[in-house]
C-alpha positions in Angstrom: 10.5 3.0 53.4 11.3 -0.1 51.2 13.6 -2.9 52.2 15.7 -2.0 49.2 19.2 -0.8 50.4 19.4 2.8 49.2 22.5 3.7 51.4 24.9 3.5 48.6 23.2 6.2 46.8 24.1 10.0 47.3 21.3 12.2 48.7 20.3 13.4 45.1 20.2 9.9 43.7 18.2 8.7 46.6 15.7 11.5 46.3 15.1 10.7 42.7 14.7 6.9 43.3 12.2 7.6 46.2 10.1 10.4 44.3 6.4 9.8 44.5 4.3 8.9 41.4 3.9 11.5 38.6 6.1 13.0 35.9 9.7 13.2 36.9 12.8 14.6 35.1 16.3 13.4 36.3 19.0 15.7 35.0 21.8 13.4 35.0 25.2 14.8 34.1 27.9 12.7 32.5 29.2 10.0 34.7 26.7 10.9 37.4 25.1 7.2 37.9 21.9 7.5 35.8 21.6 3.9 35.1 22.0 3.2 38.9 19.2 5.6 39.6 16.9 4.2 36.9 17.3 0.6 37.9 17.1 1.4 41.6 13.8 3.3 40.9 12.5 0.3 39.2 13.4 -1.9 42.2 11.9 0.7 44.6 8.5 0.9 42.9 8.5 -2.9 43.0 9.6 -3.2 46.6 7.0 -0.5 47.6 4.2 -2.4 45.8 3.5 0.6 43.5 3.9 -1.5 40.4 4.1 -5.2 39.4 6.6 -6.2 36.8 4.0 -6.6 34.1 3.3 -2.9 34.5 6.7 -1.5 33.9 8.4 -0.5 30.6 11.9 1.0 30.5 13.2 2.3 27.1 16.7 3.3 26.0 18.6 3.7 22.6 20.9 0.9 22.3 20.9 -3.0 22.8 24.0 -2.5 25.0 22.3 -0.1 27.4 19.1 -2.2 27.6 21.1 -5.4 28.4 23.1 -3.7 30.9 19.8 -2.4 32.6 18.3 -5.9 32.6 21.3 -7.3 34.2 21.4 -4.5 37.0 17.6 -4.9 37.6 18.0 -8.7 37.8 20.8 -8.2 40.4 18.4 -5.9 42.5 15.0 -7.7 42.2 15.8 -11.3 41.6 12.8 -13.3 40.9 10.4 -11.5 38.5 13.0 -9.5 36.7 12.6 -11.3 33.4 8.9 -10.0 33.4 10.0 -6.3 33.5 10.0 -5.0 30.0 13.3 -3.3 29.3 14.0 -2.6 25.7 15.1 -0.1 23.1 12.5 2.1 21.4 12.8 0.3 18.1 12.6 -3.3 19.9 9.6 -2.1 21.8 7.9 -0.9 18.7 8.7 -4.1 16.8 7.1 -6.2 19.7 4.0 -4.0 19.8 3.6 -4.3 16.0 4.0 -8.1 16.0 0.9 -8.1 18.2 -1.0 -5.4 16.2 0.1 -6.0 12.8 -3.4 -6.9 11.4 -4.7 -3.7 12.3 -2.2 -1.9 10.0 -2.5 -4.3 7.0 0.5 -6.4 7.8 1.2 -9.9 9.2 3.2 -10.6 12.3 6.0 -12.1 10.3 6.9 -9.0 8.7 10.6 -8.4 7.6 12.6 -5.5 8.9 14.6 -3.8 6.0 18.0 -2.4 6.6 19.5 0.7 4.8 20.8 -1.4 2.0 17.4 -3.0 1.3 15.6 0.3 1.4 18.1 1.9 -1.1 17.7 -1.0 -3.4 14.0 -0.6 -3.4 14.1 3.3 -3.8 16.5 2.6 -6.9 13.9 0.4 -8.5 11.1 2.8 -7.8 13.0 5.7 -9.4 13.8 3.8 -12.3 10.3 2.5 -12.8 8.5 5.7 -12.0 11.0 8.0 -14.0 9.4 11.1 -12.4 10.8 14.6 -13.1 13.0 16.2 -10.6 13.7 12.8 -9.0 16.2 12.9 -6.3 19.0 10.3 -5.8 17.9 7.1 -3.8 20.2 8.3 -0.9 18.4 11.7 -0.7 15.0 10.2 -1.1 15.8 7.9 1.8 17.0 10.6 4.0 13.9 12.8 3.4 11.6 9.8 3.9 13.3 8.9 7.3 13.1 12.5 8.2 9.5 12.5 7.6 8.9 9.3 9.6 10.9 10.7 12.6 8.8 13.7 12.6 5.5 11.5 12.4 4.6 12.8 8.9 2.6 10.5 6.7 2.9 10.3 2.8 -0.4 12.1 2.7 0.6 14.7 5.0 3.9 15.2 3.1 1.8 15.8 0.0 -0.4 18.3 1.6 2.7 20.3 2.9 4.7 20.2 -0.3 5.3 23.4 -2.0 5.4 21.9 -5.5 8.0 20.6 -7.9 10.6 18.3 -6.2 8.7 18.2 -2.9 5.6 16.8 -4.8 7.9 14.3 -6.5 9.3 13.2 -3.3 5.5 12.8 -1.8 4.9 10.6 -4.7 8.0 8.4 -4.1 7.3 8.3 -0.4 3.9 6.8 -1.3 5.2 4.4 -3.8 7.8 3.3 -1.4 5.3 2.6 1.4 3.1 0.7 -0.9 5.8 -1.5 -2.0 6.8 -2.1 1.5 3.2 -3.1 2.4 3.1 -5.4 -0.6 6.1 -7.2 0.7 4.9 -7.2 4.2 8.1 -5.3 5.1 8.9 -2.3 7.5 12.0 -0.3 7.5 13.8 0.8 10.7 11.9 4.1 11.0 8.6 2.4 10.2 8.7 0.7 13.6 8.2 3.8 15.5 6.3 5.7 12.9 3.6 2.9 12.4 3.3 2.5 16.1 2.6 6.2 16.5 -0.2 5.8 13.9 -1.5 2.8 15.5 -1.9 4.7 18.7 -3.6 7.6 16.9 -6.1 5.3 15.1 -6.7 2.5 17.5 -7.7 3.5 21.0 -8.1 0.1 22.1 -4.6 -1.0 21.2 -3.2 2.1 22.8 -5.1 1.2 26.1 -3.7 -2.3 26.1 -0.1 -1.0 25.9 -0.7 1.9 28.4 -1.6 -0.8 30.8 1.8 -2.6 30.0 3.5 0.8 30.6 1.7 2.0 33.6 5.1 3.1 34.9 7.2 4.3 31.9 10.9 5.1 32.4 12.8 6.8 29.5 16.7 6.7 29.3 18.5 9.5 27.2 15.5 11.5 26.9 17.5 14.3 25.4 18.0 12.1 22.2 14.3 11.5 21.5 13.0 12.8 18.1 9.3 13.9 17.5 7.7 10.5 16.9 9.3 9.1 20.1 8.2 12.1 22.0 4.9 11.5 20.8 5.0 7.8 21.8 6.2 8.7 25.2 3.2 11.0 25.8 0.7 8.6 24.4 1.9 5.7 26.6 2.1 7.8 29.7 -1.1 9.8 29.3 -3.4 7.5 31.2 -1.4 7.1 34.5 1.1 10.1 34.3 3.7 7.9 35.6 6.6 9.1 33.4 10.3 9.0 34.7 12.7 10.4 32.1 16.5 10.7 32.5 18.8 12.7 30.4 21.1 15.5 30.0 20.7 18.4 27.4 24.5 18.8 27.4 24.8 15.4 25.8 22.0 16.0 23.2 24.1 15.2 19.9 21.8 13.6 17.4 20.1 16.7 16.0 21.1 15.4 12.6 19.0 12.3 12.7 16.0 14.1 14.2 16.7 14.4 17.9 15.0 17.4 19.5 16.7 19.1 22.5 13.5 21.0 23.2 11.8 17.7 24.4 14.0 17.8 27.5 14.3 21.7 28.0 10.6 22.1 27.8 9.7 19.1 30.0 8.4 21.3 32.7 6.2 23.1 30.2 4.7 19.6 28.8 4.3 18.4 32.5 3.6 21.3 34.7 3.5 19.1 37.9 6.9 17.6 37.2 9.5 17.0 39.8 13.0 17.9 38.9 16.2 16.3 40.3 19.8 17.2 39.2 22.6 14.6 39.5 25.8 16.7 39.5 28.3 14.5 41.0 30.6 12.6 38.5 32.0 9.2 39.4 34.1 8.9 36.2 36.5 11.6 35.4 39.4 13.4 37.2 38.9 16.9 38.5 41.1 18.3 35.6 39.2 16.6 32.8 35.8 17.5 34.3 36.7 21.0 34.9 37.9 21.4 31.3 34.6 19.7 29.9 32.5 22.3 32.1 34.8 25.0 30.5 33.5 24.2 27.1 30.0 23.5 27.8 29.2 26.5 29.7 29.5 28.4 26.6 26.3 27.0 25.1 23.0 29.0 25.8 20.5 26.1 25.3 21.1 24.4 28.5 19.9 24.1 32.1 22.2 25.5 34.8 24.4 22.9 36.4 28.0 22.2 36.9 29.5 18.7 37.5 31.9 18.0 40.4 33.9 15.1 41.6 35.6 13.6 44.6 38.1 12.0 42.2 41.7 13.3 42.4 43.1 16.0 40.1 44.8 13.6 37.8 47.1 14.5 34.7 46.8 17.7 32.8 45.1 17.3 29.4 47.6 16.9 26.5 47.2 19.3 23.7 49.3 18.4 20.6 49.5 20.3 17.4 51.1 18.3 14.5 52.5 19.8 11.2 50.1 17.5 9.3 47.6 14.8 9.9 50.5 12.2 9.6 52.3 13.9 12.5 49.0 13.8 14.5 48.5 10.1 13.8 52.1 9.3 14.5 51.8 11.0 17.9 48.6 9.0 18.6 50.3 5.7 17.7 53.4 6.6 19.7 51.5 7.6 23.0 49.3 4.5 22.7 52.5 2.5 22.4 54.2 4.3 25.3 51.2 3.9 27.5 50.6 0.3 26.9 54.4 -0.4 27.0 54.5 1.2 30.4 51.4 -1.0 31.6 49.7 2.3 32.4 46.7 1.1 30.2 45.7 -2.0 28.3 45.0 -1.6 24.7 41.4 -2.1 25.3 41.5 0.8 27.6 42.2 3.3 24.8 39.9 4.9 22.4 40.4 7.4 19.5 37.6 9.7 18.6 37.2 11.7 15.5 34.5 13.8 14.0 34.3 12.3 10.4 35.0 8.8 9.4 37.5 10.2 6.7 40.1 11.0 9.6 40.4 7.3 10.4 42.6 6.3 7.6 45.8 8.1 8.4 45.3 7.0 12.0 44.9 3.4 11.1 48.0 3.6 8.9 50.2 4.8 11.9 48.8 2.2 14.1 49.6 -0.5 11.7 53.2 0.8 11.3 53.6 0.3 15.1 51.7 -3.0 14.9 49.2 -1.8 17.4 46.0 -3.8 17.1 42.8 -1.9 16.7 39.1 -2.2 15.4 36.7 0.4 14.0 33.4 0.9 15.6 30.9 1.8 13.1 32.5 0.4 10.2 30.9 -2.6 8.2 28.8 -4.3 10.8 29.1 -8.0 11.0 25.6 -8.5 9.7 26.3 -6.3 6.7 29.1 -8.5 5.3 28.0 -9.8 1.8 28.1 -13.5 2.8 26.2 -12.8 5.8 23.5 -11.0 4.0 23.2 -13.6 1.5 22.5 -16.3 4.3 20.1 -13.7 6.0 17.8 -13.5 2.9 17.1 -17.1 3.1 15.9 -16.7 6.6 13.9 -13.7 5.8 12.2 -15.4 2.9 11.5 -18.5 5.1 9.6 -16.1 7.7 8.0 -13.8 5.2 7.5 -15.4 1.7 6.1 -12.1 0.4 9.6 -10.4 0.8 10.4 -10.1 -2.9 13.6 -8.2 -2.3 15.1 -11.1 -0.5 14.0 -13.6 -3.0 15.6 -11.5 -5.7 19.0 -11.8 -4.1 18.5 -15.3 -3.0 18.0 -16.8 -6.5 21.5 -15.4 -7.5 23.5 -16.7 -4.5 25.0 -19.1 -5.2 24.7 -18.6 -9.0 22.0 -21.0 -10.6 21.6 -19.4 -13.9 18.5 -17.5 -12.8 19.5 -14.0 -14.2 17.8 -10.8 -14.4 15.7 -11.8 -17.4 14.4 -14.6 -15.5 13.5 -12.5 -12.5 11.8 -10.1 -14.8 9.5 -12.9 -16.1 8.8 -13.9 -12.5 7.8 -10.4 -11.8 5.4 -10.2 -14.8 3.8 -13.6 -13.8 3.4 -12.3 -10.3 1.7 -9.1 -11.5 -0.5 -10.9 -13.9 -1.7 -13.5 -11.4 -1.6 -11.1 -8.4 0.6 -13.5 -6.3 3.8 -13.1 -4.6 7.1 -13.4 -6.4 7.9 -16.5 -4.6 4.8 -18.2 -5.9 5.6 -17.1 -9.3 8.9 -18.7 -9.1 6.9 -22.0 -8.7 5.1 -21.4 -12.0 8.2 -20.9 -14.4 8.0 -24.5 -15.8 4.8 -23.5 -17.8 6.4 -20.4 -19.0 7.9 -20.7 -22.6 9.9 -17.3 -22.2 12.1 -19.3 -19.7 14.7 -22.0 -20.9 13.6 -25.5 -19.6 16.9 -26.0 -17.6 16.5 -22.7 -15.8 12.9 -23.3 -15.1 13.8 -26.8 -13.6 16.3 -25.0 -11.4 13.7 -22.6 -10.2 11.2 -25.1 -9.7 13.6 -27.4 -7.6 14.4 -24.1 -5.4 10.8 -23.4 -4.9 9.9 -26.8 -3.8 12.9 -26.9 -1.3 11.9 -23.5 0.1 8.3 -24.4 0.4 9.2 -27.6 2.3 11.6 -25.7 4.6 9.0 -22.9 5.3 6.7 -25.6 6.4 9.3 -27.0 8.9 11.1 -24.0 10.0 8.8 -23.3 13.0 9.8 -26.4 14.7 13.5 -26.1 14.0 16.4 -24.2 15.8 17.9 -21.2 14.0 21.2 -23.2 13.8 19.5 -26.0 12.2 17.9 -23.9 9.6 21.2 -22.2 8.8 22.9 -25.6 8.4 20.3 -26.9 6.0 20.6 -23.5 4.0 24.2 -23.8 3.8 24.3 -27.6 2.8 21.2 -27.7 0.4 22.0 -24.4 -1.4 25.6 -25.1 -2.1 26.6 -22.1 -0.2 29.9 -23.6 1.2 31.2 -24.7 -2.2 30.3 -21.3 -3.6 32.5 -19.6 -1.1 35.4 -22.1 -1.7 35.5 -20.6 -5.3 36.0 -17.2 -4.1 39.5 -15.6 -3.7 38.5 -14.5 -0.3 36.5 -17.5 0.6 38.4 -18.5 3.7 37.7 -15.0 5.4 34.1 -15.4 4.3 33.7 -18.8 5.7 35.1 -17.5 9.0 32.4 -14.9 9.1 29.7 -17.7 8.3 31.2 -19.9 11.3 30.8 -16.8 13.4 27.1 -16.4 12.4 26.6 -20.1 13.1 28.1 -19.5 16.4 25.7 -16.6 17.1 22.8 -18.8 16.0 23.7 -21.5 18.5 24.0 -19.0 21.3 20.5 -17.6 20.3 19.0 -21.1 20.4 20.6 -21.7 23.9 18.6 -18.7 25.0 15.4 -19.1 23.1 14.9 -22.7 22.2 13.3 -23.7 18.8 11.0 -21.6 16.7 12.8 -18.4 17.3 13.9 -17.5 13.8 11.8 -14.3 13.6 13.2 -13.2 16.9 16.6 -13.9 15.8 16.1 -11.8 12.5 14.6 -9.0 14.6 17.7 -9.0 16.9 19.9 -8.8 13.8 18.0 -6.0 12.2 18.3 -3.9 15.3 22.0 -4.3 15.9 23.6 -0.6 16.3 27.1 0.6 15.9 27.3 0.7 19.9 26.8 -2.9 20.0 30.1 -3.5 18.1 32.1 -2.1 21.2 34.3 -4.7 22.7 36.5 -3.8 25.8 37.9 -7.3 26.2 39.6 -7.9 22.9 43.0 -6.5 23.6 42.8 -3.9 20.7 42.2 -0.1 20.9 38.9 1.3 19.5 38.6 3.9 16.8 35.1 5.5 16.4 33.3 8.8 15.6 32.4 11.0 18.5 28.7 10.3 17.8 29.4 6.7 18.6 30.8 7.5 22.0 27.7 8.0 24.0 27.4 5.8 26.9 31.0 4.7 26.7 34.1 5.3 29.0 37.7 4.6 28.7 40.7 5.2 30.9 42.4 7.0 28.1 40.7 9.0 25.2 42.2 10.8 22.3 40.0 13.4 20.3 41.8 14.1 16.9 41.0 16.8 14.5 40.3 19.7 16.8 40.2 22.3 14.2 37.8 25.0 12.9 35.9 23.7 10.1 36.4 20.0 11.1 35.4 20.4 14.8 33.2 22.3 15.0 32.3 21.2 11.3 32.4 23.5 8.4 28.6 23.6 8.2 28.4 25.1 11.8 30.5 28.1 11.0 27.4 30.3 10.2 24.9 28.6 12.6 24.8 29.0 16.4 22.5 26.1 16.7 25.2 23.8 14.8 28.0 25.2 16.8 26.2 24.3 20.0 25.5 20.9 18.7 29.3 20.3 18.1 30.1 21.8 21.5 27.9 19.1 23.1 29.6 16.6 21.0 33.0 17.8 22.1 31.7 17.8 25.9 30.5 14.2 25.4 33.7 13.1 23.9 35.9 14.8 26.8 33.6 13.2 29.5 34.3 9.7 28.2 37.8 9.9 29.7 38.4 8.6 33.2 42.1 9.4 33.6 43.9 10.6 30.5 42.7 12.9 27.8 44.5 14.0 24.6 43.3 16.7 22.3 45.0 16.8 19.1 45.1 19.0 15.8 47.3 20.0 12.8 48.5 23.1 11.2 47.8 21.6 7.7 45.3 18.7 6.9 44.5 16.9 3.9 40.8 15.9 3.8 38.8 14.6 1.0 41.7 15.1 -1.5 42.2 18.8 -0.6 45.1 20.1 1.8 44.3 23.4 3.6 45.8 25.4 6.5 44.1 24.6 9.8 43.0 26.9 12.8 42.7 25.6 16.3 39.1 24.8 17.2 37.4 27.4 19.3 36.7 24.6 21.8 40.2 24.4 22.8 40.4 28.0 23.4 37.4 27.7 25.7 39.6 25.5 28.1 41.5 27.2 30.9 45.2 27.0 29.8 46.3 25.8 33.3 44.4 22.5 32.7 46.5 21.7 29.4 50.2 21.0 28.6 51.0 21.8 25.1 53.2 19.6 22.8 54.5 20.7 19.5 55.9 18.3 16.8 59.6 17.6 16.6 60.3 15.5 13.6 64.0 14.9 14.1 63.5 12.8 17.3 60.7 10.8 18.9 61.0 12.9 22.1 58.3 15.7 22.4 58.9 19.4 22.9 56.8 20.9 25.7 55.6 24.3 25.1 53.4 26.7 27.1 49.7 26.8 25.9 49.0 29.5 23.3 45.8 31.1 21.9 47.7 31.8 18.6 46.4 29.6 15.6 49.9 29.3 14.4 52.7 27.4 16.0 56.2 29.0 16.6 59.1 26.8 15.4 62.8 27.2 15.9 65.3 26.5 13.1 66.2 23.0 14.7 62.7 21.9 14.3 62.4 22.4 10.5 62.5 19.6 8.1 64.9 19.6 5.2 64.2 21.8 2.2 62.8 19.8 -0.6 62.2 22.3 -3.4 63.5 25.3 -5.0 61.6 27.7 -7.5 59.0 30.3 -6.4 59.2 30.8 -2.7 62.3 28.9 -2.4 64.5 29.3 0.6 65.7 32.8 0.9 62.8 34.4 -0.9 61.4 37.7 0.7 57.7 37.6 1.1 54.8 39.6 2.4 51.7 38.2 4.2 48.6 40.3 4.6 48.4 39.8 8.4 51.8 38.6 9.4 53.7 41.2 7.5 57.2 40.7 5.9 59.4 37.7 6.2 61.7 35.4 4.6 61.2 31.8 3.4 63.5 29.5 5.5 62.3 26.0 4.3 59.9 24.7 1.7 58.6 21.2 1.1 55.7 19.5 -1.1 54.5 20.3 -4.6 51.4 21.8 -6.0 48.4 22.2 -3.7 50.4 20.4 -1.0 53.2 22.8 -0.9 54.0 24.6 2.3 56.8 26.8 3.6 58.4 27.8 7.0 58.7 31.5 7.1 60.6 33.7 9.4 58.5 36.7 9.8 60.0 40.0 10.8 57.6 40.4 13.8 56.2 36.9 14.5 58.9 34.5 14.2 58.8 31.2 12.2 55.5 30.1 10.9 54.2 27.1 8.9 51.9 28.1 6.0 50.2 26.2 3.2 51.1 28.2 0.1 47.8 27.7 -1.8 45.9 29.3 1.0 48.5 31.7 2.5 48.1 34.6 0.1 51.8 35.4 0.1 53.5 37.8 -2.3 57.2 37.7 -3.1 58.8 41.0 -2.7 62.3 42.6 -3.6 64.9 42.6 -0.7 
């Protein structure tokens, strides 16, 4: 027994922490303390002398999760914690590739391209190649990313191509990889893909990193894709000391390559594996947890487990149905104002989840009307703002002068008169002399095709950059940025823009980030700074201390928890998504997504939907999500809209996809004509009735109809299939 205090762990957690060497699967339900178990296992292995800090690698998926794990391990083990390698998959692979780059034809100072860079390069390739059946740059990028996540090389992609468009894609994939190599650049997916190929082709390199990961711990194993699965198997093959933590019920990234079979088939892949289940939830109330269990038990692709908690019952789940998305948004804003006004929660304690980004606009408008501060997670990331990217290309070129894409952006910001024609001449010079584009810029003074004034500008820029490249290794990141802003005229350029003050604030924030990085790392850390910037994810934007409520898609919600959670758009065709309607696999994926969203809530959970929703410019009648119907009615209290007052009308839960209304709840009639008030109609399902009220025009027209057998219903006329009939 180690000297580490394990008494605060529950019995199942303790068993997992103290398990002997070998493959281990820890099935950790939502809120069951998986990070505590992982960090205590690391500390236990060290305390027992089973591993040294230099023999451990723990990988997870977000910088936020990795940072939290590092902090917790440091609190447990003290001295030596900084030698334990705790990282995201992508950061770990970047570190490996920096060491092994020459084996793959790169130099250690390679640039990591973001999505925008990749699309820019693909657009150019597609324009130049002019191949038949060429896809859009976005489709080409998605297919290339998919291939890399499945560990498929350009050659293998071509071998598997059935012809036509697939063969075209194979050529584009190869051209893209060739251009990337020429620029000494990797994209986000290359980091894992090329590490996998390194391990396949270089046994010596694999052996070195197997020693560094003699004890491999993997968080969120259910989210691994094929190439990550292959990396885990390769790194753990020598010692077999693999500990994975995950929950198949929280596997929600199939759309980006995650394979739920990796966790479901763990015992098949590792026949001697020990399995531990963590089912005690420390986060949510009994009511919230029971409702989440109601939903997820309808999935078939899962291991049997039921979460439980010693927490209290808590409030019932609020289920609100609005007439339209505006009603839904107003209700959310009203409830947020009430909860914060009564000091039941702080603004930072509240999150609004939605299935697709298009849902956020009307919610934002409702929050603005009530002056409720908010921020969007997964919107434009800080480092994707134009002025920030304009500065980053200078830093990228300083580290990697072969990065032609960065140079082409750099020469135009601030404007120097170096336009597209001059850049084209630079490309031709570079191709003829077989030199990087950066070197070609330094030769423009000898080019008659370029005006003397422009050539002088280019030459002066080249000389300054060459000098800065030579000095940057001994400079802090902040010092490099200060010189770039000063010498390039960037500050004056921003002053001339209409939104210059806002952009200058962002630049000031970047300078502060550089100073903070320098305080951690000292001088010469420019490459590390750029790597950190390149690997920022949506989850890293979450800020629970800013006095604002958070808005985000459900896919961004993993690993988070809030006292109050709203999930908007609980409707068929939206959640579950329309593409899931004919696919059990997709329905189960969205059900897991619903389960993840519900289990983010600690105390209060609101589920909302509408009777009619306009999305992507089209209004249609809505039906309640099947996920709502899977929740026991005793766990929910139903609220229907009442426009005339700001109080809510409580109604008993109903399985009916329509909402019943009384005359007092109907808005004023706004239009006459066909289906005007008083018109007798017949509906194929609801039968005969009379129109009581009507509002809206064209596709947005809707009517409240008093049916002979069903009472008053709200229908969108475009989709209602109504027919007027004689009295």
